[in-house]
C-alpha positions as CSV (number, residue, x, y, z in Angstrom):
1,M,0.0,0.0,0.0
2,N,1.3,3.5,-0.9
3,V,0.8,5.8,2.0
4,V,1.1,9.6,1.8
5,V,0.5,12.5,4.2
6,K,-1.3,15.7,3.4
7,R,-2.7,18.6,5.3
8,I,-6.5,18.6,5.3
9,Y,-6.4,22.2,4.1
10,E,-4.8,21.1,0.8
11,E,-7.0,20.3,-2.2
12,A,-7.8,16.7,-2.8
13,G,-5.8,15.2,-5.7
14,H,-7.2,12.9,-8.3
15,N,-4.7,10.2,-7.2
16,D,-5.1,10.5,-3.4
17,G,-6.9,7.2,-3.1
18,T,-8.7,6.7,0.2
19,R,-8.5,9.9,2.3
20,V,-8.6,9.5,6.1
21,L,-8.4,12.2,8.7
22,V,-6.2,10.9,11.6
23,D,-6.5,13.7,14.0
24,R,-8.4,13.3,17.3
25,I,-9.9,16.8,17.1
26,W,-11.8,18.1,14.0
27,P,-9.7,20.7,12.2
28,R,-10.6,24.4,12.6
29,G,-12.2,26.1,9.6
30,V,-13.1,22.9,7.9
31,R,-16.8,22.1,7.5
32,K,-17.6,18.5,7.8
33,A,-20.0,18.7,4.9
34,E,-17.3,20.1,2.7
35,A,-14.4,18.0,3.9
36,D,-13.2,15.8,1.0
37,L,-12.5,12.6,2.9
38,D,-13.6,9.0,3.1
39,A,-13.3,8.5,6.9
40,W,-12.3,10.1,10.1
41,N,-10.4,7.7,12.3
42,K,-9.8,9.5,15.6
43,D,-9.1,6.3,17.4
44,V,-5.8,5.9,15.6
45,A,-4.7,9.4,16.8
46,P,-2.4,9.9,19.7
47,S,-3.9,10.1,23.2
48,T,-4.8,13.6,24.4
49,E,-2.1,13.4,27.0
50,L,0.6,12.6,24.4
51,R,-0.7,15.2,22.0
52,R,-0.6,17.9,24.7
53,W,2.9,16.8,25.9
54,Y,4.3,17.0,22.3
55,G,2.7,20.3,21.4
56,H,4.1,19.9,17.9
57,D,7.6,20.8,19.1
58,P,10.0,19.3,16.5
59,E,12.7,18.8,19.1
60,K,10.4,16.3,20.9
61,F,9.4,14.5,17.7
62,D,11.6,11.4,18.1
63,E,10.4,10.8,21.6
64,F,6.8,11.6,20.5
65,A,7.1,9.0,17.7
66,R,8.4,6.4,20.1
67,R,5.6,7.0,22.6
68,Y,3.0,7.1,19.8
69,R,4.2,3.8,18.5
70,E,3.9,2.3,22.0
71,E,0.3,3.5,22.1
72,L,-0.4,1.9,18.7
73,D,1.1,-1.4,19.9
74,S,-1.7,-1.7,22.5
75,D,-4.9,-3.7,21.9
76,A,-6.8,-0.5,21.1
77,G,-4.1,0.8,18.9
78,R,-3.9,-2.4,16.9
79,E,-7.7,-2.4,16.5
80,A,-7.6,1.2,15.3
81,I,-4.9,0.4,12.7
82,K,-7.0,-2.6,11.5
83,T,-10.0,-0.4,11.1
84,L,-7.9,2.1,9.2
85,R,-6.5,-0.6,6.9
86,D,-10.0,-2.0,6.3
87,T,-11.1,1.5,5.2
88,V,-8.7,1.5,2.3
89,T,-10.1,0.8,-1.1
90,G,-7.3,0.6,-3.7
91,K,-3.6,0.9,-3.4
92,R,-3.2,4.4,-2.1
93,L,-4.0,5.9,1.3
94,T,-3.7,9.6,2.1
95,L,-3.5,10.4,5.8
96,L,-4.9,13.8,6.5
97,T,-3.9,16.0,9.4
98,A,-4.4,19.6,10.4
99,A,-0.9,19.9,11.8
100,K,1.1,22.8,10.3
101,D,4.2,20.7,10.0
102,A,2.9,17.4,8.5
103,D,6.4,15.9,8.5
104,H,6.5,16.1,12.3
105,S,3.0,14.9,12.9
106,Q,1.3,11.7,14.0
107,A,0.3,11.2,10.4
108,A,4.0,11.0,9.4
109,V,4.6,8.4,12.1
110,L,1.6,6.4,11.1
111,A,2.5,6.6,7.4
112,D,6.0,5.2,8.3
113,L,4.4,2.4,10.3
114,L,1.9,1.4,7.6
115,S,4.5,1.6,4.9
116,G,7.0,-0.6,6.7
């Protein structure tokens, strides 16, 4: 499966495949009725505690990624990943996030995990 990361504020591309929002909180300024996505899987997002600790500080990214992978290795995390994989129709999955720095977001960690 080909997995890519995009900000939800970017226009959908014709080759995005299945588009899934992987943030726990709905993004500001995006109307649900106008969001071009196939699913919202907030269960695969990091816990509120981890998200608050991280605060999208790039210097904490490596530790954030380690802790997030630990969360995904739990029973609930594995079930959320299974649900995410079951959502995909086709060979391409676009993980959507509202994070300003998508390269240092949970979507990037998740994309790496799913691609590996």
